[in-house]
C-alpha positions as CSV (number, residue, x, y, z in Angstrom):
1,M,-12.2,-3.7,6.6
2,Y,-9.1,-2.4,4.8
3,E,-7.1,0.7,4.5
4,M,-4.4,1.9,2.1
5,W,-0.7,2.4,3.2
6,A,1.7,4.5,1.1
7,E,5.5,4.3,1.3
8,T,8.3,5.5,-0.9
9,D,8.9,3.2,-3.8
10,P,12.6,2.9,-4.5
11,A,12.0,1.0,-7.8
12,V,10.9,4.2,-9.5
13,D,13.2,7.1,-10.5
14,P,12.3,9.7,-9.4
15,S,10.9,8.0,-6.3
16,G,7.2,7.6,-6.2
17,L,4.6,6.1,-3.9
18,M,3.8,2.4,-3.5
19,W,0.4,1.7,-2.1
20,H,-0.3,-1.4,-0.1
21,V,-3.6,-2.7,1.3
22,V,-3.6,-3.3,5.1
23,S,-6.2,-5.1,7.2
24,K,-7.4,-2.9,10.1
25,D,-7.1,-6.1,12.2
26,D,-3.4,-6.3,11.7
27,A,-1.7,-3.1,10.5
28,S,1.8,-4.6,10.8
29,T,1.7,-6.5,7.6
30,A,0.3,-5.7,4.1
31,L,-1.9,-8.3,2.4
32,C,1.0,-9.2,0.2
33,G,3.0,-10.2,3.3
34,Q,5.4,-7.3,3.4
35,L,6.2,-6.0,6.9
36,L,5.2,-2.4,7.3
37,E,7.3,0.0,9.3
38,L,5.8,3.2,10.6
39,S,9.0,5.0,9.8
40,R,8.6,4.3,6.1
41,R,5.0,5.4,5.8
42,V,4.4,8.5,3.7
43,V,1.3,10.7,4.0
44,P,0.4,11.8,0.5
45,N,0.7,15.6,0.0
46,G,2.4,15.8,3.4
47,L,5.9,16.6,4.4
48,G,8.4,14.2,2.8
49,A,6.0,13.0,0.1
50,P,7.4,12.9,-3.4
51,V,5.8,15.6,-5.5
52,G,4.7,14.8,-9.0
53,A,6.1,11.3,-8.9
54,P,4.0,8.3,-10.1
55,D,1.8,6.3,-7.7
56,R,2.0,2.5,-8.0
57,Y,-0.3,-0.1,-6.4
58,C,0.9,-3.4,-5.1
59,D,-0.6,-6.1,-7.4
60,P,-0.5,-8.9,-4.8
61,C,-2.4,-6.8,-2.3
62,L,-5.1,-5.9,-4.8
63,V,-5.4,-9.5,-6.0
64,T,-6.0,-10.6,-2.4
65,V,-8.7,-7.9,-2.0
66,R,-10.4,-9.0,-5.3
67,E,-10.4,-12.6,-4.3
68,T,-11.8,-11.9,-0.8
69,M,-14.6,-9.8,-2.3
70,A,-15.4,-12.4,-4.9
71,S,-15.6,-15.1,-2.3
72,A,-17.9,-13.0,-0.1
73,D,-20.4,-12.6,-3.0
74,H,-21.0,-16.4,-3.0
């Protein structure tokens, strides 16, 4: 089972959200291998969330989910 994790994306100006995929078995690391720090997590539409900024999705995380789902079908 997976969940999504949002954090501020410094690569976008104005700053937006970067979404990573996290396994519920290990919430310390995204599927792309990035270490996740609770202090950097952003709750969309919550306090401190960028308003009107673009959302981006981590391609390596999504590729891992796609590959896992494809292998489960076989």
